[in-house]
C-alpha positions as CSV (number, residue, x, y, z in Angstrom):
1,X,-74.9,-18.7,-118.4
2,X,-72.0,-19.6,-116.3
3,X,-71.0,-17.1,-113.6
4,X,-67.4,-16.1,-113.9
5,X,-65.3,-16.3,-110.7
6,X,-64.6,-13.0,-109.2
7,X,-60.9,-12.2,-109.6
8,X,-59.1,-10.7,-106.5
9,X,-57.9,-7.2,-107.1
10,X,-54.2,-6.6,-107.0
11,X,-53.0,-4.5,-104.2
12,X,-51.5,-1.3,-105.6
13,X,-48.5,0.7,-104.5
14,X,-50.7,2.7,-102.1
15,X,-51.3,-0.4,-100.0
16,X,-47.6,-1.1,-99.8
17,X,-46.9,2.5,-98.7
18,X,-49.7,2.3,-96.2
19,X,-48.3,-0.9,-94.8
20,X,-44.8,0.7,-94.5
21,X,-46.2,3.7,-92.8
22,X,-48.0,1.6,-90.2
23,X,-44.8,-0.4,-89.5
24,X,-42.8,2.9,-89.2
25,X,-45.5,4.3,-86.8
26,X,-45.3,1.2,-84.6
27,X,-41.5,1.4,-84.5
28,X,-41.7,5.1,-83.6
29,X,-44.2,4.4,-80.8
30,X,-42.0,1.6,-79.4
31,X,-39.0,3.9,-79.5
32,X,-40.9,6.7,-77.7
33,X,-42.1,4.2,-75.1
34,X,-38.5,3.0,-74.6
35,X,-37.1,6.5,-74.3
36,X,-39.8,7.3,-71.7
37,X,-39.0,4.3,-69.7
38,X,-35.3,5.0,-70.0
39,X,-35.5,8.6,-68.9
40,X,-38.2,8.1,-66.1
41,X,-38.1,4.6,-64.7
42,X,-34.2,4.6,-64.8
43,X,-34.0,8.1,-63.3
44,X,-34.0,8.2,-59.5
45,X,-35.1,11.0,-57.2
46,X,-32.9,14.0,-56.9
47,X,-30.2,13.7,-54.3
48,X,-31.9,16.5,-52.3
49,X,-34.9,14.2,-51.9
50,X,-32.7,11.6,-50.2
51,X,-30.5,13.8,-48.1
52,X,-31.2,15.1,-44.6
53,X,-31.9,18.8,-44.2
54,X,-28.7,19.5,-42.3
55,X,-26.4,19.4,-45.3
56,X,-23.6,21.9,-44.9
57,X,-22.4,21.8,-48.6
58,X,-24.0,20.6,-51.8
59,X,-21.8,21.0,-54.9
60,X,-23.6,20.3,-58.2
61,X,-21.2,19.7,-61.1
62,X,-23.9,19.4,-63.7
63,X,-27.2,21.2,-62.9
64,X,-28.4,21.0,-66.5
65,X,-30.0,17.6,-66.1
66,X,-30.8,17.1,-69.8
67,X,-27.1,16.8,-70.8
68,X,-24.8,13.8,-70.3
69,X,-21.7,15.2,-68.6
70,X,-18.6,15.2,-70.7
71,X,-15.1,15.8,-69.4
72,X,-14.8,19.5,-70.6
73,X,-18.1,20.2,-68.9
74,X,-17.0,18.6,-65.6
75,X,-13.7,20.5,-65.8
76,X,-15.6,23.8,-66.2
77,X,-17.8,22.9,-63.3
78,X,-14.8,22.2,-61.0
79,X,-13.3,25.5,-62.1
80,X,-16.6,27.4,-61.4
81,X,-17.3,25.8,-58.0
82,X,-13.8,25.1,-56.5
83,X,-11.5,27.3,-58.6
84,X,-9.6,24.3,-60.0
85,X,-7.8,24.2,-63.3
86,X,-7.5,20.6,-64.5
87,X,-4.0,19.2,-65.3
88,X,-3.6,17.0,-68.4
89,X,-3.4,13.8,-66.3
90,X,-6.6,14.5,-64.2
91,X,-8.7,11.9,-66.0
92,X,-5.9,9.3,-65.7
93,X,-5.6,10.0,-62.0
94,X,-9.3,9.4,-61.5
95,X,-9.2,6.2,-63.6
96,X,-6.3,4.9,-61.6
97,X,-8.1,5.6,-58.3
98,X,-11.2,3.8,-59.5
99,X,-9.3,1.0,-61.2
100,X,-11.4,1.2,-64.4
101,X,-11.3,2.7,-67.9
102,X,-13.4,5.9,-68.0
103,X,-14.5,5.5,-71.7
104,X,-15.7,1.9,-71.4
105,X,-16.5,1.5,-67.7
106,X,-18.0,4.9,-66.7
107,X,-19.2,6.8,-69.7
108,X,-21.5,3.9,-70.6
109,X,-23.8,4.6,-67.6
110,X,-23.0,7.9,-65.9
111,X,-25.9,10.3,-66.1
112,X,-26.2,14.1,-65.8
113,X,-26.4,14.6,-62.1
114,X,-23.1,14.6,-60.3
115,X,-22.8,16.0,-56.7
116,X,-20.4,16.3,-53.8
117,X,-22.1,16.6,-50.4
118,X,-20.8,17.3,-46.9
119,X,-22.5,16.9,-43.6
120,X,-21.5,16.9,-39.9
121,X,-18.1,18.4,-40.6
122,X,-15.9,19.8,-37.9
123,X,-12.4,21.0,-38.8
124,X,-9.9,20.3,-36.0
125,X,-6.5,20.6,-37.6
126,X,-4.9,22.6,-40.4
127,X,-5.2,19.5,-42.7
128,X,-8.8,20.1,-43.6
129,X,-8.7,17.4,-46.3
130,X,-7.9,14.8,-43.6
131,X,-10.4,16.3,-41.3
132,X,-13.1,15.8,-43.9
133,X,-12.6,12.1,-43.8
134,X,-12.3,11.7,-40.0
135,X,-14.6,14.4,-38.7
136,X,-17.4,14.6,-41.2
137,X,-19.5,12.9,-43.8
138,X,-18.7,13.3,-47.5
139,X,-20.7,11.7,-50.3
140,X,-20.1,11.6,-54.0
141,X,-23.2,11.1,-56.2
142,X,-22.9,9.8,-59.8
143,X,-26.3,9.4,-61.5
144,X,-26.9,6.2,-63.4
145,X,-28.8,6.2,-66.7
146,X,-28.2,2.5,-67.1
147,X,-28.2,0.5,-63.9
148,X,-26.9,-2.8,-65.3
149,X,-23.9,-1.0,-66.7
150,X,-23.5,0.9,-63.4
151,X,-23.6,-2.5,-61.6
152,X,-20.9,-3.8,-63.9
153,X,-18.8,-0.8,-63.0
154,X,-19.3,-1.3,-59.3
155,X,-18.4,-5.0,-59.5
156,X,-15.2,-4.2,-61.4
157,X,-14.3,-1.3,-59.0
158,X,-14.7,-3.6,-56.0
159,X,-12.7,-6.4,-57.6
160,X,-9.8,-4.0,-58.3
161,X,-9.8,-2.9,-54.7
162,X,-9.9,-6.5,-53.4
163,X,-6.9,-7.3,-55.7
164,X,-5.1,-4.3,-54.0
165,X,-5.6,-6.1,-50.7
166,X,-8.7,-4.3,-49.4
167,X,-11.5,-6.3,-47.8
168,X,-15.2,-5.4,-47.7
169,X,-18.2,-6.1,-45.4
170,X,-21.7,-5.9,-46.8
171,X,-24.6,-4.1,-45.1
172,X,-28.2,-4.4,-46.5
173,X,-31.2,-2.2,-46.6
174,X,-33.9,-4.1,-48.4
175,X,-32.5,-5.0,-51.8
176,X,-29.7,-2.4,-51.6
177,X,-26.2,-3.6,-50.6
178,X,-23.7,-1.2,-49.1
179,X,-20.1,-2.3,-49.5
180,X,-17.8,-1.0,-46.7
181,X,-14.0,-1.1,-47.1
182,X,-11.4,-0.8,-44.4
183,X,-9.3,2.1,-45.7
184,X,-10.3,5.6,-44.7
185,X,-11.1,7.7,-47.8
186,X,-14.1,9.4,-49.4
187,X,-14.5,6.2,-51.3
188,X,-14.6,3.8,-48.4
189,X,-18.3,2.9,-48.7
190,X,-20.1,2.5,-51.9
191,X,-23.5,1.3,-53.2
192,X,-26.0,1.6,-56.1
193,X,-28.8,3.5,-54.4
194,X,-31.9,4.9,-56.1
195,X,-30.2,4.9,-59.5
196,X,-27.0,6.5,-58.2
197,X,-23.6,5.2,-57.6
198,X,-22.8,6.8,-54.2
199,X,-19.4,6.8,-52.5
200,X,-19.0,7.9,-48.9
201,X,-16.3,7.9,-46.2
202,X,-18.5,5.9,-43.9
203,X,-21.5,3.5,-44.3
204,X,-24.1,5.4,-42.1
205,X,-25.0,8.1,-44.7
206,X,-25.5,5.5,-47.4
207,X,-27.7,3.4,-45.2
208,X,-29.8,6.5,-44.6
209,X,-30.0,7.2,-48.4
210,X,-31.1,3.6,-49.0
211,X,-34.2,4.2,-46.9
212,X,-35.5,6.2,-49.9
213,X,-37.2,9.6,-50.4
214,X,-40.5,10.7,-49.0
215,X,-39.3,11.2,-45.4
216,X,-39.6,14.4,-43.4
217,X,-36.8,16.9,-43.0
218,X,-35.1,16.4,-46.3
219,X,-32.8,18.9,-48.0
220,X,-35.4,19.4,-50.7
221,X,-37.7,20.9,-48.1
222,X,-35.2,23.6,-47.0
223,X,-36.3,27.0,-48.4
224,X,-32.7,28.2,-48.9
225,X,-32.0,25.1,-51.0
226,X,-35.2,25.6,-53.0
227,X,-34.1,29.1,-53.8
228,X,-30.7,27.8,-54.8
229,X,-32.3,25.3,-57.2
230,X,-34.5,28.0,-58.8
231,X,-31.7,30.4,-59.4
232,X,-29.3,28.0,-61.1
233,X,-28.8,29.2,-64.7
234,X,-29.2,26.4,-67.2
235,X,-26.0,27.4,-69.0
236,X,-23.8,27.0,-65.9
237,X,-21.9,23.8,-65.4
238,X,-21.5,24.0,-61.7
239,X,-23.1,25.6,-58.6
240,X,-22.8,25.3,-54.9
241,X,-25.2,25.4,-52.0
242,X,-24.1,25.9,-48.4
243,X,-26.1,26.4,-45.2
244,X,-24.3,29.7,-44.7
245,X,-22.4,28.7,-41.6
246,X,-18.6,29.3,-41.1
247,X,-18.1,25.6,-41.1
248,X,-19.6,25.3,-44.6
249,X,-16.8,27.5,-45.9
250,X,-14.3,25.2,-44.1
251,X,-16.1,22.3,-45.8
252,X,-15.6,23.9,-49.2
253,X,-11.9,24.4,-48.5
254,X,-11.7,20.7,-47.4
255,X,-13.3,19.4,-50.5
256,X,-11.1,21.6,-52.7
257,X,-8.0,20.3,-50.9
258,X,-9.1,16.7,-51.4
259,X,-9.8,17.2,-55.1
260,X,-6.3,18.9,-55.5
261,X,-4.7,15.7,-54.2
262,X,-7.0,13.4,-56.2
263,X,-6.7,15.2,-59.5
264,X,-3.0,16.1,-59.2
265,X,-3.6,19.8,-59.4
266,X,-0.3,21.7,-59.1
267,X,0.0,23.7,-55.9
268,X,-0.8,27.4,-56.4
């Protein structure tokens, strides 16, 4: 007798479903891995881990770190922290100052941690906003959730300022470049540092930030700051820490006065 060849069995619908399930599972795992990388590797240390302990004022405009800040949220934070009510042209004023479009050049990368920091401030005149620039250190932190997009923003912002006639020098700390302009303002120096775009009125605080976290005597180590972080309600959009000194209240008034000018808030 001749042996008949064994015919291969046809794969049924179950095999197709199983294959689709495996492909879907692999796609999900890849997606989870990407999200983990995006939210951890791309997230820098908290600003308090980079800042010296002698901060006089730390204003957080978005303490709920899981949310991407939107304009209404930031407006609410400014109202809670500095008592400011935003005029209709506030966003346009900020865009004009930066020389970019907020929707295409900022929203694409800005993360959920925005802070204004003041150190070493001494008011000497009645114009506290001017004193803030000449007699103190002011820094503005904008967290990056997409460093390549943040770099594109920084390049565009610097180019706009160069076209306006400003020149820049470059100072390096390792791979970090600090760009220092010649016009006195809270935006004079700027760099992409530890996944933050940080502006400052002088280069020295940015050079210190670029040295990274893990050093002694940081703001994160101050018990009063630790208590401040623990008591921030998640539903709030803004909160402020000060060192409790009379100068810190002057710093708060100085930041408010500068924001009034920047945002075009009507005089009260």
